[in-house]
C-alpha positions, 0 to 999 in steps of 0.5 A: 160754517155752522160749527153746531151742527155735524160737518162733513170733511169727506164722504160719509165722515163728519166732524162731530166734536166741539166748538166752544169760542173761548176754548184754545183746546177744542175736541174733535170727535169724527164719525164714520157714516156707513149704511148699516154700521157707524164708527165714531173716532174718539167720542170726547169727554163726559161733559161734552156728550150731549154735543157730540151726540146730538150730532151724531144722532142728527147722522144716524140712529144710535142702534147704527153706532157699533164701534167707538174708537179709543185712539188712547186712554186720555179723558178728553179723548174718551171718557164720554164712552161712559155716558154713550153707553149710559144712554142706551149706545151699544158698541165694541171699544176699539183700543190697543190692549195697553190702553184697554187695560186703562179704559177700564177704569172707566167702565169695567164691563167695557165690550173690548176689541185689541186691535193688537189682538186683530191684525191691526184691522177692522172689518165693518158695514159688509166688508169695508175695512178701517186699517191702525198705525201703532205710533207707541209713546205719541204720546202714550204706549199704546197710541195709534192711528185710524186710516180708512182707505176709501176716503183716505183720512187719517184720524191721528188723535194728539198728533198734529193737534194745537192749541189754537185762540183762533180756531177753524175746522180747516187748517190754513198755513198759519197752523204750522206754528200752533201744531209744533207748540203742542206737539213739542209739549207732548212728543218724548223725542224726534226718534218717536216722532219720526218712527210715527210720520215714516209710517204716515208717509207710507199710506195715501193720505188726502186729509188728516183729522187730528182729536184737538186742532184743525182738520188738515187737507192735502196741500199742507200735508207735506208742510205739516210731516216736515214740521213734527220731522224737524221740530224740537222734541222731548230729550233734545230739550230736556238736553238743550235745557241742562246746558241752558240751566249751566250758563251764567245769567246775564240781564243786559241783553243785545238790542238785536236779541232782545228784539228776537225774543220779544217776537218769540214770545209774540208769535207763541203766544198767539196761540193760545191768546190770539193774534189780536189780544197778544197784539194788543197786550204788546202795545200796552206794555211797549207803547209805540216809539218805547225802546225796548229793555229788559225789563219790559221783556220781563213784564211782556211775558208777565202779561201774556201769563197772566191772561193764560198760563200756558203761554209759558209752556208753549214759549219755552222750547223756542226761547231754549233753542234760540239761546242754545243757537245764539249762545256765542252772541250772548257769551256763553250766558243766558237772560235771567228770564229765560231760566225763570221760564224753565222753572214756571 
């Protein structure tokens, strides 16, 4: 698959995003190609303009890009609006009014179309419609997703996104853990997550196209819905952390518990440094035949952190929850390293 070119993910719908080999946080932009009017979804950041615009122009002339959707206001999602305008593209910027208020800090002269003032839909290209689903606080007050009913593609921006070292445009079953590790950090609470997933379930979806991570085809959609609904997020994690912080610290950990923690650290670190590199670091830290110890666990986590500091963030949730679930086995105590990770 040639990631230097636009790639069709559904009929007349193209991935025009950026794939950087060494990145773990890639951005996906999408173009809905119409006969006379086309729609660019989440145009990406200012530094990525050259790549995204080249792919867009390989599909349609700039005059045909009539609408640009900004699912929320983050710079990785939509700061690219600025160079698109500066390079002669003329379009309406589609956003929720809460997002629009912030988009004006990119360019005060944007031609704005607020979805909450237009029945959460857009008519374009001789009668075609896009429907917008409001997903408040996941993870922005004005966040929304876009549904294209003909191809049944749901463009979900950060929702269903992932941290991935080993990236491919289309997700497989290994994508679940990477997706959870990303969404756990951004989802404020289970209630807010489930509010949005319930809306998604009401739609007939063949493809989920997130702004980060990989495109999810129909056979994996139910798995991803379930993963979001059952993951730990926001308020739950905060309460769990408080309980963990109240526990007495222990430095001696039963071997079976130690082994489980090693496994959690390795699996989660894979999402940001890659499976191959995680295995290399583990072998370097704990040579074959070496007995697991608390000191080796600390060294392993430190080595992973040195490779990519974000690894600490993505391993925090499962570690805290594991300690809570196994507090009886640990006699109500918590490994000191877990407390250190909470504060990192």
